[in-house]
KEMISE-762970 format. One record per atom (N, C-alpha, C): residue number from 1; residue in one letter; atom name; x, y, z. Coordinates in nm, 3 decimals, always signed. Example, Ala and Ser with C-alpha at 12.3 -4.5 7.8 and 13.67 -1.06 7.14 Angstrom:
// KEMISE-762970
k|r|a|X|Y|Z
1|A|N|+1.319|-0.569|+0.780 $
1|A|CA|+1.230|-0.450|+0.780 $
1|A|C|+1.320|-0.330|+0.780 $
2|S|N|+1.285|-0.225|+0.708 $
2|S|CA|+1.367|-0.106|+0.714 $
2|S|C|+1.290|+0.003|+0.787 $
// end
This chain:
// KEMISE-762970
k|r|a|X|Y|Z
1|M|N|+9.085|+13.709|+27.230 $
1|M|CA|+9.189|+13.607|+27.241 $
1|M|C|+9.324|+13.678|+27.231 $
2|D|N|+9.414|+13.648|+27.324 $
2|D|CA|+9.545|+13.712|+27.317 $
2|D|C|+9.630|+13.646|+27.208 $
3|V|N|+9.741|+13.711|+27.176 $
3|V|CA|+9.825|+13.669|+27.064 $
3|V|C|+9.882|+13.529|+27.086 $
4|R|N|+9.931|+13.502|+27.206 $
4|R|CA|+9.991|+13.370|+27.233 $
4|R|C|+9.887|+13.258|+27.222 $
5|A|N|+9.769|+13.284|+27.272 $
5|A|CA|+9.663|+13.183|+27.264 $
5|A|C|+9.625|+13.158|+27.118 $
6|G|N|+9.620|+13.265|+27.039 $
6|G|CA|+9.588|+13.251|+26.897 $
6|G|C|+9.693|+13.170|+26.823 $
7|R|N|+9.820|+13.194|+26.853 $
7|R|CA|+9.928|+13.118|+26.790 $
7|R|C|+9.923|+12.971|+26.830 $
8|A|N|+9.897|+12.947|+26.957 $
8|A|CA|+9.889|+12.808|+27.005 $
8|A|C|+9.772|+12.736|+26.938 $
9|R|N|+9.661|+12.804|+26.926 $
9|R|CA|+9.544|+12.745|+26.861 $
9|R|C|+9.574|+12.715|+26.714 $
10|S|N|+9.641|+12.808|+26.646 $
10|S|CA|+9.676|+12.789|+26.505 $
10|S|C|+9.769|+12.669|+26.488 $
11|R|N|+9.869|+12.658|+26.574 $
11|R|CA|+9.963|+12.545|+26.565 $
11|R|C|+9.891|+12.412|+26.591 $
12|T|N|+9.800|+12.413|+26.686 $
12|T|CA|+9.723|+12.292|+26.717 $
12|T|C|+9.640|+12.250|+26.597 $
13|L|N|+9.574|+12.346|+26.534 $
13|L|CA|+9.493|+12.315|+26.416 $
13|L|C|+9.579|+12.262|+26.303 $
14|L|N|+9.698|+12.319|+26.284 $
14|L|CA|+9.785|+12.273|+26.176 $
14|L|C|+9.840|+12.134|+26.202 $
15|R|N|+9.854|+12.096|+26.327 $
15|R|CA|+9.903|+11.960|+26.359 $
15|R|C|+9.804|+11.852|+26.315 $
16|L|N|+9.681|+11.890|+26.290 $
16|L|CA|+9.581|+11.794|+26.244 $
16|L|C|+9.606|+11.751|+26.100 $
17|Y|N|+9.680|+11.831|+26.024 $
17|Y|CA|+9.707|+11.801|+25.883 $
17|Y|C|+9.818|+11.698|+25.870 $
18|P|N|+9.819|+11.622|+25.761 $
18|P|CA|+9.928|+11.525|+25.739 $
18|P|C|+10.064|+11.595|+25.732 $
19|S|N|+10.169|+11.524|+25.769 $
19|S|CA|+10.302|+11.585|+25.774 $
19|S|C|+10.348|+11.636|+25.638 $
20|G|N|+10.316|+11.566|+25.530 $
20|G|CA|+10.353|+11.612|+25.397 $
20|G|C|+10.287|+11.744|+25.362 $
21|W|N|+10.161|+11.759|+25.401 $
21|W|CA|+10.088|+11.883|+25.377 $
21|W|C|+10.153|+11.997|+25.456 $
22|R|N|+10.183|+11.968|+25.584 $
22|R|CA|+10.246|+12.071|+25.669 $
22|R|C|+10.381|+12.112|+25.615 $
23|A|N|+10.458|+12.016|+25.563 $
23|A|CA|+10.590|+12.048|+25.509 $
23|A|C|+10.579|+12.142|+25.390 $
24|R|N|+10.474|+12.122|+25.310 $
24|R|CA|+10.459|+12.203|+25.190 $
24|R|C|+10.391|+12.337|+25.217 $
25|Y|N|+10.287|+12.339|+25.300 $
25|Y|CA|+10.205|+12.458|+25.317 $
25|Y|C|+10.207|+12.518|+25.458 $
26|G|N|+10.267|+12.449|+25.554 $
26|G|CA|+10.257|+12.489|+25.693 $
26|G|C|+10.306|+12.629|+25.724 $
27|A|N|+10.423|+12.665|+25.673 $
27|A|CA|+10.479|+12.798|+25.703 $
27|A|C|+10.389|+12.909|+25.649 $
28|E|N|+10.340|+12.890|+25.527 $
28|E|CA|+10.251|+12.989|+25.467 $
28|E|C|+10.121|+13.002|+25.547 $
29|M|N|+10.066|+12.888|+25.588 $
29|M|CA|+9.942|+12.890|+25.665 $
29|M|C|+9.962|+12.958|+25.800 $
30|L|N|+10.076|+12.931|+25.865 $
30|L|CA|+10.104|+12.997|+25.992 $
30|L|C|+10.113|+13.148|+25.976 $
31|E|N|+10.173|+13.195|+25.866 $
31|E|CA|+10.180|+13.338|+25.840 $
31|E|C|+10.040|+13.398|+25.823 $
32|L|N|+9.956|+13.329|+25.748 $
32|L|CA|+9.820|+13.378|+25.729 $
32|L|C|+9.743|+13.382|+25.860 $
33|L|N|+9.758|+13.277|+25.940 $
33|L|CA|+9.688|+13.271|+26.067 $
33|L|C|+9.744|+13.371|+26.168 $
34|A|N|+9.871|+13.410|+26.153 $
34|A|CA|+9.929|+13.511|+26.242 $
34|A|C|+9.871|+13.649|+26.211 $
35|E|N|+9.841|+13.672|+26.083 $
35|E|CA|+9.782|+13.800|+26.044 $
35|E|C|+9.640|+13.816|+26.100 $
36|R|N|+9.566|+13.706|+26.098 $
36|R|CA|+9.430|+13.708|+26.151 $
36|R|C|+9.401|+13.574|+26.213 $
37|P|N|+9.404|+13.567|+26.345 $
37|P|CA|+9.378|+13.439|+26.412 $
37|P|C|+9.242|+13.383|+26.370 $
38|P|N|+9.231|+13.250|+26.366 $
38|P|CA|+9.107|+13.189|+26.318 $
38|P|C|+8.990|+13.210|+26.413 $
39|T|N|+8.875|+13.238|+26.354 $
39|T|CA|+8.751|+13.243|+26.432 $
39|T|C|+8.707|+13.099|+26.454 $
40|W|N|+8.599|+13.080|+26.527 $
40|W|CA|+8.552|+12.942|+26.548 $
40|W|C|+8.507|+12.881|+26.416 $
41|R|N|+8.452|+12.963|+26.325 $
41|R|CA|+8.413|+12.912|+26.193 $
41|R|C|+8.535|+12.872|+26.111 $
42|D|N|+8.640|+12.956|+26.119 $
42|D|CA|+8.766|+12.921|+26.052 $
42|D|C|+8.821|+12.790|+26.107 $
43|S|N|+8.813|+12.774|+26.237 $
43|S|CA|+8.864|+12.653|+26.301 $
43|S|C|+8.791|+12.529|+26.251 $
44|I|N|+8.659|+12.539|+26.239 $
44|I|CA|+8.582|+12.426|+26.186 $
44|I|C|+8.624|+12.396|+26.043 $
45|D|N|+8.646|+12.500|+25.963 $
45|D|CA|+8.687|+12.481|+25.825 $
45|D|C|+8.827|+12.419|+25.818 $
46|L|N|+8.916|+12.459|+25.906 $
46|L|CA|+9.051|+12.400|+25.909 $
46|L|C|+9.046|+12.253|+25.950 $
47|I|N|+8.960|+12.220|+26.044 $
47|I|CA|+8.944|+12.080|+26.085 $
47|I|C|+8.889|+11.998|+25.968 $
48|R|N|+8.790|+12.053|+25.898 $
48|R|CA|+8.735|+11.985|+25.780 $
48|R|C|+8.842|+11.967|+25.673 $
49|G|N|+8.925|+12.071|+25.652 $
49|G|CA|+9.033|+12.061|+25.555 $
49|G|C|+9.136|+11.956|+25.593 $
50|A|N|+9.165|+11.945|+25.721 $
50|A|CA|+9.261|+11.843|+25.767 $
50|A|C|+9.205|+11.703|+25.743 $
51|L|N|+9.077|+11.684|+25.771 $
51|L|CA|+9.014|+11.555|+25.746 $
51|L|C|+9.019|+11.522|+25.597 $
52|D|N|+8.988|+11.621|+25.514 $
52|D|CA|+8.992|+11.600|+25.370 $
52|D|C|+9.133|+11.566|+25.323 $
53|A|N|+9.233|+11.632|+25.379 $
53|A|CA|+9.373|+11.605|+25.341 $
53|A|C|+9.413|+11.462|+25.376 $
54|H|N|+9.360|+11.411|+25.486 $
54|H|CA|+9.390|+11.272|+25.523 $
54|H|C|+9.314|+11.172|+25.435 $
55|L|N|+9.190|+11.206|+25.401 $
55|L|CA|+9.108|+11.114|+25.322 $
55|L|C|+9.145|+11.113|+25.174 $
56|H|N|+9.200|+11.224|+25.125 $
56|H|CA|+9.234|+11.237|+24.983 $
56|H|C|+9.379|+11.283|+24.967 $
57|P|N|+9.474|+11.197|+24.999 $
57|P|CA|+9.614|+11.237|+24.984 $
57|P|C|+9.648|+11.259|+24.837 $
58|P|N|+9.744|+11.347|+24.810 $
58|P|CA|+9.781|+11.372|+24.671 $
58|P|C|+9.840|+11.246|+24.607 $
59|T|N|+9.808|+11.227|+24.483 $
59|T|CA|+9.863|+11.114|+24.409 $
59|T|C|+9.936|+11.167|+24.287 $
60|R|N|+10.034|+11.093|+24.242 $
60|R|CA|+10.107|+11.133|+24.123 $
60|R|C|+10.021|+11.102|+24.002 $
61|S|N|+10.017|+11.196|+23.912 $
61|S|CA|+9.941|+11.177|+23.789 $
61|S|C|+10.022|+11.095|+23.690 $
62|R|N|+9.954|+11.005|+23.623 $
62|R|CA|+10.020|+10.923|+23.522 $
62|R|C|+10.010|+10.987|+23.383 $
63|V|N|+9.939|+11.098|+23.374 $
63|V|CA|+9.918|+11.161|+23.244 $
63|V|C|+10.050|+11.204|+23.178 $
64|P|N|+10.142|+11.274|+23.247 $
64|P|CA|+10.266|+11.313|+23.180 $
64|P|C|+10.346|+11.193|+23.127 $
65|A|N|+10.354|+11.087|+23.204 $
65|A|CA|+10.429|+10.969|+23.159 $
65|A|C|+10.360|+10.904|+23.039 $
66|L|N|+10.229|+10.896|+23.045 $
66|L|CA|+10.154|+10.839|+22.934 $
66|L|C|+10.168|+10.923|+22.808 $
67|A|N|+10.164|+11.055|+22.824 $
67|A|CA|+10.182|+11.145|+22.709 $
67|A|C|+10.320|+11.128|+22.648 $
68|A|N|+10.422|+11.112|+22.731 $
68|A|CA|+10.559|+11.093|+22.680 $
68|A|C|+10.570|+10.963|+22.602 $
69|V|N|+10.508|+10.857|+22.651 $
69|V|CA|+10.513|+10.729|+22.581 $
69|V|C|+10.440|+10.740|+22.447 $
70|L|N|+10.323|+10.801|+22.448 $
70|L|CA|+10.248|+10.817|+22.323 $
70|L|C|+10.324|+10.903|+22.223 $
71|A|N|+10.385|+11.011|+22.270 $
71|A|CA|+10.464|+11.097|+22.181 $
71|A|C|+10.581|+11.019|+22.123 $
72|G|N|+10.644|+10.937|+22.204 $
72|G|CA|+10.755|+10.855|+22.156 $
72|G|C|+10.710|+10.757|+22.049 $
73|L|N|+10.591|+10.701|+22.068 $
73|L|CA|+10.538|+10.608|+21.969 $
73|L|C|+10.505|+10.679|+21.838 $
74|V|N|+10.447|+10.799|+21.849 $
74|V|CA|+10.411|+10.875|+21.729 $
74|V|C|+10.536|+10.918|+21.655 $
75|V|N|+10.632|+10.976|+21.726 $
75|V|CA|+10.755|+11.022|+21.663 $
75|V|C|+10.835|+10.903|+21.611 $
76|G|N|+10.846|+10.800|+21.690 $
76|G|CA|+10.919|+10.680|+21.650 $
76|G|C|+10.853|+10.611|+21.531 $
77|G|N|+10.721|+10.607|+21.531 $
77|G|CA|+10.647|+10.545|+21.423 $
77|G|C|+10.661|+10.623|+21.294 $
78|S|N|+10.658|+10.758|+21.304 $
78|S|CA|+10.669|+10.839|+21.182 $
78|S|C|+10.811|+10.834|+21.127 $
79|T|N|+10.909|+10.816|+21.212 $
79|T|CA|+11.047|+10.806|+21.167 $
79|T|C|+11.069|+10.673|+21.094 $
80|L|N|+11.009|+10.568|+21.147 $
80|L|CA|+11.023|+10.436|+21.082 $
80|L|C|+10.951|+10.431|+20.949 $
81|A|N|+10.839|+10.502|+20.937 $
81|A|CA|+10.760|+10.501|+20.814 $
81|A|C|+10.827|+10.580|+20.703 $
82|A|N|+10.910|+10.675|+20.739 $
82|A|CA|+10.975|+10.762|+20.639 $
82|A|C|+11.090|+10.701|+20.571 $
// end
């Protein structure tokens, strides 16, 4: 596969990913794919990864906010008790 065809194939595979994913990881992925163009097995894995990225979009964790509220209650409660 010539270099231009490999780059075109890489860009096509990356277009399958959600735009938010591409904004965050796209440049890095293009650099990696430029170093070694994807084999057909890599291509299948990239397609699977794109499908997974669409099916499982990142969500914000509520743990930090919950921890802050609990810490506020503990600190606030101990201050009131003293």
